[in-house]
N, C-alpha and C positions, 0 to 999 in steps of 0.2 A: 285688860287695859285698852284704851282707845288710841288709835293711831293719830298723831298730830303732825310730826315731821318725819318724813321717810327719805332715806337715801338708798336707792337700789344699787346692789353691788355690780361691779364690772363684769361678772360672770353671766349676767342675764342678757339675753338677746331680744326677747319678746315680752311685752306686757300683755298678758292673755285677756280674753273676753271677760269683761265685767270684774276684773281683778279688784278694783277699789270701789266698785259701784255701791252707792248708798253709804259710803264712809263719811258721814257728816262732820266728824271731828278732824279730818285731815285738812291741814292748812297749807303745808308746803311739801313738795316732793322734788328730789334731785334725781335726774335721769342720766345715767352714764352714756358715753359715746358708743358703748357696745349695743345699745338698743337700736334695732333696725325696723321694728314694727310694733305699733300699738293697736291692739285689736278693738273691735266695736265695744262701745259703752264702758271702756276701762275705767273712766272717771265719772260715769253717769251719777247724777244726784249728789255729787260731792259739794254741797252747798257752801261750805266754809273754805274751800280750796282757793287760795289767793295767789300762790306762786308755784309755777311749774318750771324748774330750772334744768335746761338741757345742756349737757357738757359736750355734745357732739353735733353732727349734722342732723337736719330734720329727718325723722324716720317716716316710713309710710304709715298712714292712718286708716283704721276701719271707720265705719259710720258712727255718728253720735258719740264720739270719744269723750267730749266734754259737755254733753247735753245736760242742762240744768246745773252746770258748774259755773254759774253766771258771774262769779267774782274772780275767776281765775285769769291771771296774766301769764303768758308763756315768755320765759326769758331765755336768751341764747347768747353764746359767746361770739365776739366779733369775728373770729377767724373761721367760724363754721358756715356751712352753706345750706340753702334750701328754705330759707325763712322769708316770709312776706310780712305784710302789715297785720295779717291774722294767720292763725294756725289752728285748724280744727274748729274754726268759728270764734276763737278767743284772740284778743289783741296780743301783739308781741312787742317786746322791748329788749334792748341790749342789756345783758346781765352785767356788763362792765361799765363802771363809771370812773370818772377822773378824780384822783386825789392829788392836790397840789400842796407841796411843802415849800414854804418861803422863809427867808431870813429878813428880820427887821432890826436895824438897818442892814442892807445887803453886804456891807463891809464888816459887819460884826461877827460873821461866822458862816459856816457852810451847813447845808441841810441835805438829807437824803430821804427817799421814800416816795417821791412823786411818781405817778404813773397811772395806768388804767388797770383796775382790779375788779373781779367779780364782787358785787356788794354782798355784805354779810360775812366776808372773810376777814381774818386777822392779818394785819400787816404791821411792820415796825417802822416808825419814823424816828429820825435822829437829828440832833442839832450839835454841832461842834463849834465852840467859840474860837475865833482867831486870837492871836497873841494880843494882849492888852484889853481883851473883852471877856465878859462872863455871860453865860446863858441865864436868863432870869425867869423863863417860863414860856408857855404857849399862849396864843391869843385867847383861848377859852379858860385860862386860869390854871390849867394843869401844869405841874412842874416836873413830871416824870420824864427822864431822858436817859437812855432811849425809852420810847413809849410805844406800846402796842395799842392799836385802835381797831375797832370793828368798822369796816368800810360801810358808810351809810348809803342808802339807796339813791340819794340825790347827788352823791359825790360830796367833796368837802375841800376846804382850804385850811391848812394849819400853818400858822405863822410862828416861828421861833423868834422870841424877843431877846435881844442882846443889849447889854449896856457896857460902857467903857469901864474898865477896872479902875477903881479909885481907892485902892488900899492906902491906909495911912499907918505910920509907925512912930513911936516915940523911942528915944534912946538916951542913954547917959554914958559918959566916958569916965574911965578911971585908969590912970597909968597907961594910956594908949589903947585900952581895951574898950570896945563898944558893946554895951549890953542893951539888947532890945527889951524894953519893958512893956510894950503893948503893940500889937499889930492887928489891924482890922482890914480884911479884904479876902479875895478869893485865891485859892491855890496854896501850894506849900512853899513856894520860893519867895524869898524876900531879897530885893535888890537895894543895896545901900548906895546912895549917890556919892 
């Protein structure tokens, strides 16, 4: 089987000389904070490598680590150190992007899930309607709530749409008893004026 996506376990401290050299099927690799050294030509000729995701500080590098891995971008977490605009000759970028969760209108309900997250990870966003309002869906048409999203590489904004509750009911009376014959609206409670 060909290696495509690799996550190195936390028990590893060194990526040895030419470990992935010539692995043209490798597209993404996640490197734990335990890695302190990447030896020479570890990713030489990994021509389809696009994402190298570091979970810790920048390790020391041997020579030509990313030689001929011309499509690779090195991603790092914001709280880590040792990163410049390039690493081993490859461009770097923050692995974390912003996800914004908003309510529309703002008095219709509350939302949660906004923050900075590593892209490609799963997070949950949630919309909770205020009294007198109902959640009608997200700005992209999805109606799941709570909802799990995969954080996109460019970040994203998700807007929870709410509308005022406009339930209606019909009733009849007989001998002082009210019988509700039809109710349309959200929720389980019916208030009779």
